[in-house]
C-alpha positions as CSV (number, residue, x, y, z in Angstrom):
1,X,110.1,72.5,64.5
2,X,109.6,76.1,63.7
3,X,107.5,77.1,60.6
4,X,108.2,80.8,60.2
5,X,107.4,82.5,56.9
6,X,107.5,86.2,55.8
7,X,104.7,87.2,53.3
8,X,106.0,88.5,50.0
9,X,106.5,92.3,50.2
10,X,105.8,92.5,53.9
11,X,107.0,95.7,55.7
12,X,105.8,96.8,59.1
13,X,103.8,99.9,59.1
14,X,105.4,101.0,62.5
15,X,109.0,101.1,63.6
16,X,110.1,99.2,66.7
17,X,109.7,102.2,69.1
18,X,106.3,103.2,67.8
19,X,105.3,99.6,68.0
20,X,106.1,99.5,71.7
21,X,104.0,102.7,72.2
22,X,101.1,101.3,70.2
23,X,101.1,98.1,72.2
24,X,100.7,99.9,75.5
25,X,97.9,102.1,74.1
26,X,96.2,99.2,72.5
27,X,96.2,97.0,75.6
28,X,94.9,99.8,77.9
29,X,92.2,100.8,75.5
30,X,91.0,97.2,74.9
31,X,90.9,96.4,78.6
32,X,88.7,99.4,79.2
33,X,86.4,98.5,76.3
34,X,86.2,94.9,77.5
35,X,85.4,95.8,81.1
36,X,82.6,98.2,80.0
37,X,81.1,95.7,77.6
38,X,81.0,92.7,80.0
39,X,80.9,94.5,83.4
40,X,84.2,93.1,84.6
41,X,86.5,94.1,87.5
42,X,90.3,93.6,87.5
43,X,91.8,91.0,89.9
44,X,95.2,89.6,90.6
45,X,95.9,86.0,89.5
46,X,98.6,83.4,90.2
47,X,101.5,82.5,87.9
48,X,101.5,79.0,89.3
49,X,99.1,76.7,91.2
50,X,99.5,73.5,93.3
51,X,99.9,70.4,91.2
52,X,97.3,68.6,93.4
53,X,94.7,71.3,93.2
54,X,93.3,70.3,89.8
55,X,93.1,74.0,89.0
56,X,95.5,73.9,86.1
57,X,94.1,73.6,82.5
58,X,95.5,70.5,80.7
59,X,94.7,71.9,77.3
60,X,94.7,68.9,74.9
61,X,96.0,66.6,77.6
62,X,99.5,66.1,76.1
63,X,101.2,69.4,76.9
64,X,103.7,69.2,79.8
65,X,103.3,71.9,82.5
66,X,106.4,73.6,83.8
67,X,106.6,72.2,87.3
68,X,108.9,72.9,90.3
69,X,109.2,71.9,94.0
70,X,108.8,74.5,96.7
71,X,111.4,74.2,99.4
72,X,109.3,75.7,102.2
73,X,106.2,73.7,101.7
74,X,107.6,70.5,100.3
75,X,105.0,70.4,97.6
76,X,105.0,70.7,93.8
77,X,103.7,73.7,91.8
78,X,102.9,74.1,88.1
79,X,103.1,77.2,86.0
80,X,99.5,77.7,84.7
81,X,98.5,76.7,81.2
82,X,95.5,78.9,81.6
83,X,93.3,80.2,84.4
84,X,90.0,78.7,83.2
85,X,89.3,76.9,86.5
86,X,91.0,79.3,88.9
87,X,88.8,82.1,87.7
88,X,85.6,80.3,88.5
89,X,86.8,79.5,91.9
90,X,87.7,83.2,92.3
91,X,84.1,84.2,91.4
92,X,83.0,81.9,94.3
93,X,85.5,83.2,96.8
94,X,84.9,86.9,96.0
95,X,81.1,86.5,96.1
96,X,80.5,87.9,92.6
97,X,76.8,88.1,91.7
98,X,75.1,87.2,88.4
99,X,76.0,89.7,85.8
100,X,79.3,90.6,87.4
101,X,82.7,89.3,86.3
102,X,86.5,89.6,86.6
103,X,89.4,89.8,84.3
104,X,93.1,89.4,84.8
105,X,96.5,89.2,83.0
106,X,97.3,85.6,82.4
107,X,101.0,84.8,81.7
108,X,101.9,81.2,80.9
109,X,104.8,79.1,79.6
110,X,103.9,76.4,77.2
111,X,107.2,74.7,76.6
112,X,105.7,72.1,74.1
113,X,104.2,74.8,71.8
114,X,105.4,74.7,68.2
115,X,107.0,78.0,67.1
116,X,105.6,79.7,64.1
117,X,104.2,83.1,63.0
118,X,101.5,83.1,65.6
119,X,102.8,80.7,68.4
120,X,105.5,81.0,70.9
121,X,106.3,79.3,74.3
122,X,105.1,82.5,76.0
123,X,101.4,83.1,76.3
124,X,99.8,86.3,77.4
125,X,96.0,86.7,77.6
126,X,93.3,88.7,79.1
127,X,91.5,85.9,81.1
128,X,87.9,86.8,82.1
129,X,85.0,85.1,83.8
130,X,81.5,86.2,84.6
131,X,78.7,84.8,86.8
132,X,75.5,84.0,84.8
133,X,72.1,82.6,85.7
134,X,70.7,79.2,84.8
135,X,68.5,80.9,82.2
136,X,71.7,82.4,80.6
137,X,73.1,79.0,79.7
138,X,71.9,79.2,76.1
139,X,73.3,79.8,72.6
140,X,71.8,83.3,72.3
141,X,73.5,84.5,75.4
142,X,76.8,83.1,74.1
143,X,76.4,84.8,70.8
144,X,75.6,88.1,72.4
145,X,78.7,88.0,74.5
146,X,80.8,87.1,71.4
147,X,79.5,90.1,69.6
148,X,80.4,92.4,72.5
149,X,84.0,91.2,72.5
150,X,84.3,91.7,68.7
151,X,82.8,95.2,69.1
152,X,85.4,96.0,71.8
153,X,88.2,94.8,69.4
154,X,86.8,96.8,66.5
155,X,86.6,99.9,68.7
156,X,90.2,99.5,69.8
157,X,91.3,99.0,66.1
158,X,89.6,102.3,65.2
159,X,91.3,104.0,68.1
160,X,94.7,102.8,67.1
161,X,94.3,103.8,63.5
162,X,93.3,107.3,64.6
163,X,96.6,107.6,66.5
164,X,98.8,105.8,63.9
165,X,97.5,106.6,60.4
166,X,100.0,104.2,58.8
167,X,98.1,101.3,60.4
168,X,95.5,100.2,57.9
169,X,94.1,97.0,59.5
170,X,90.3,96.6,59.6
171,X,88.2,94.1,61.5
172,X,84.7,93.1,60.3
173,X,82.1,93.7,63.1
174,X,79.6,91.3,61.6
175,X,80.1,87.9,63.2
176,X,79.2,84.7,61.3
177,X,78.3,81.8,63.6
178,X,79.0,78.3,62.5
179,X,79.4,74.9,64.2
180,X,82.3,72.5,63.7
181,X,79.9,70.0,62.3
182,X,78.5,72.5,59.8
183,X,82.1,73.1,58.8
184,X,82.8,69.4,58.3
185,X,79.6,69.1,56.3
186,X,80.7,72.0,54.1
187,X,84.3,70.9,53.6
188,X,84.4,67.1,54.3
189,X,87.7,66.6,52.4
190,X,89.6,69.4,54.3
191,X,91.4,69.4,57.6
192,X,89.9,71.4,60.5
193,X,92.4,74.3,59.9
194,X,91.7,74.3,56.2
195,X,88.0,74.5,56.9
196,X,88.5,77.5,59.1
197,X,90.6,79.2,56.4
198,X,88.0,78.6,53.7
199,X,85.2,79.9,55.9
200,X,87.0,82.9,57.2
201,X,88.2,83.8,53.7
202,X,84.6,84.6,52.9
203,X,83.1,85.6,56.2
204,X,86.1,87.6,57.7
205,X,84.9,87.4,61.4
206,X,83.4,84.1,62.7
207,X,82.7,82.2,65.9
208,X,83.4,78.5,65.4
209,X,81.1,76.7,67.8
210,X,81.0,73.4,69.6
211,X,84.6,72.3,70.0
212,X,85.5,69.2,72.0
213,X,83.1,66.5,70.9
214,X,83.7,64.0,68.1
215,X,82.1,64.9,64.7
216,X,80.2,62.6,62.5
217,X,83.5,61.5,60.9
218,X,84.7,60.3,64.3
219,X,87.3,63.0,64.5
220,X,87.4,66.1,66.7
221,X,87.7,69.6,65.2
222,X,90.1,70.4,68.0
223,X,90.8,69.3,71.5
224,X,89.2,71.0,74.6
225,X,89.6,70.1,78.2
226,X,86.4,68.4,79.6
227,X,86.2,70.4,82.8
228,X,85.7,74.1,82.0
229,X,83.8,74.8,78.7
230,X,80.5,73.1,77.9
231,X,81.3,71.5,74.5
232,X,77.8,72.4,73.3
233,X,78.2,76.0,74.3
234,X,81.7,77.1,73.5
235,X,83.8,78.2,70.5
236,X,86.7,80.2,69.1
237,X,86.5,83.8,67.9
238,X,88.4,83.9,64.6
239,X,89.2,86.9,62.3
240,X,90.6,86.8,58.8
241,X,94.2,88.0,58.9
242,X,95.0,89.9,55.7
243,X,98.7,90.0,56.3
244,X,99.0,86.2,56.8
245,X,96.1,85.4,54.5
246,X,94.7,82.9,57.0
247,X,92.1,82.4,59.8
248,X,93.4,83.9,63.0
249,X,92.1,82.9,66.4
250,X,92.0,85.7,69.0
251,X,89.9,84.0,71.7
252,X,88.8,80.6,73.0
253,X,85.7,80.9,75.2
254,X,82.4,79.5,76.3
255,X,79.7,78.9,78.8
256,X,81.2,76.8,81.5
257,X,80.2,73.3,82.5
258,X,77.5,72.8,85.0
259,X,77.3,69.6,87.1
260,X,75.5,67.5,84.4
261,X,77.8,68.7,81.6
262,X,80.9,68.0,83.7
263,X,79.7,64.5,84.6
264,X,79.1,63.7,80.9
265,X,82.4,65.2,79.6
266,X,84.6,63.6,82.2
267,X,83.2,60.2,81.1
268,X,83.7,61.0,77.4
269,X,87.3,62.1,78.1
270,X,88.1,59.1,80.3
271,X,89.0,61.6,83.1
272,X,86.9,60.3,85.9
273,X,89.9,60.4,88.3
274,X,89.5,64.2,88.4
275,X,86.2,63.9,90.3
276,X,88.3,63.7,93.5
277,X,89.9,67.1,93.0
278,X,88.5,69.9,95.2
279,X,87.4,72.1,92.2
280,X,85.6,69.2,90.5
281,X,83.9,68.0,93.7
282,X,82.6,71.5,94.3
283,X,81.3,71.7,90.7
284,X,79.6,68.3,90.8
285,X,77.9,69.4,94.1
286,X,76.6,72.6,92.5
287,X,78.6,74.8,94.9
288,X,80.3,76.9,92.3
289,X,78.5,79.7,90.4
290,X,77.4,79.2,86.8
291,X,79.7,81.1,84.6
292,X,80.9,82.1,81.1
293,X,84.5,83.0,80.4
294,X,87.5,82.8,78.1
295,X,90.9,84.0,77.2
296,X,91.7,86.7,74.7
297,X,95.3,86.7,73.3
298,X,97.0,90.0,74.1
299,X,99.9,89.5,71.7
300,X,97.5,88.0,69.1
301,X,95.2,91.1,69.2
302,X,98.2,93.4,69.0
303,X,99.6,91.5,66.1
304,X,96.3,91.6,64.3
305,X,95.5,95.3,64.8
306,X,99.0,96.5,64.1
307,X,99.3,94.4,61.0
308,X,102.3,92.4,62.1
309,X,103.4,89.1,60.4
310,X,105.1,87.5,63.4
311,X,104.2,87.4,67.0
312,X,107.8,88.1,68.0
313,X,107.2,91.6,66.7
314,X,104.8,92.3,69.6
315,X,106.2,90.1,72.4
316,X,109.6,89.2,73.9
317,X,110.2,85.5,73.9
318,X,112.9,82.9,73.0
319,X,113.2,81.8,69.4
320,X,115.3,79.2,67.5
321,X,118.1,80.4,65.3
322,X,116.3,79.5,62.1
323,X,113.4,81.8,63.0
324,X,115.7,84.6,64.0
325,X,117.6,84.4,60.7
326,X,114.5,84.3,58.5
327,X,113.2,87.4,60.3
328,X,116.5,89.2,60.2
329,X,117.0,88.5,56.5
330,X,113.6,89.9,55.8
331,X,114.1,93.0,58.0
332,X,111.5,91.9,60.5
333,X,112.3,93.3,64.0
334,X,111.9,90.7,66.7
335,X,111.6,92.1,70.2
């Protein structure tokens, strides 16, 4: 069920045509900033993968992939949920060296996604992945990478404000790092999302770390698939959204599992059947490069920097009639 709301007094700082121009400029500028910061090269990525490959991301394990049969091959394919595993395989196939990485446009259909101000069934991300050394698999390397991504976003925000003076959004460069267990300890009576809101209200830009494992309460802060991020070395980049007055995730990322971490997390997730998939077998045999990677929401970043209240203002998708009416009545232009 959709949960759209329009903040009181909201009015877009850009008209619909200037919004389209700004989106193009913003995306091009951020891609350049990201590549320079992380030493990434652009590659082409698939829209769908074989159902039997084990390369698709199963997110929280309940979302249904969009699947279809291929007449010529007689096999099934799935539209990707994300490219987390495909990218690591690509690093291997393309012979990337330590310190080198790739990025690509990831477009996905998540048909079970709830529709609200920041979610739609269409997902567009910059997916990136980078080869690292064994010595890089530590929290300090993770934090340094997070800071570089935040700096890239801040630089793009300043660039856009220079071109469109009516845009007033600011992003705090100083990143506060906090674990999910620390959040639970601070706010034991709140839900995970409420904890994020309280923390971001004060700290403005944060990296919420260690997502996937159960907390002391026995609950998880959020779900995370067991076969790409190391749950001890991952997290979400979140920025306080002044328009929506809430914590706003722009990236899920982390240092990827090595063989021991994958072995442990498959057991914890009751997903031992995946050990027979080609990707997982190669990982357990230490045949894939060690890596760090993530996804950065394209529409999310556009929405944040341009000060939009609804993701439909920066991407074309399908919406229910209730959402369309609420936006139309408020003068919010949905693409």
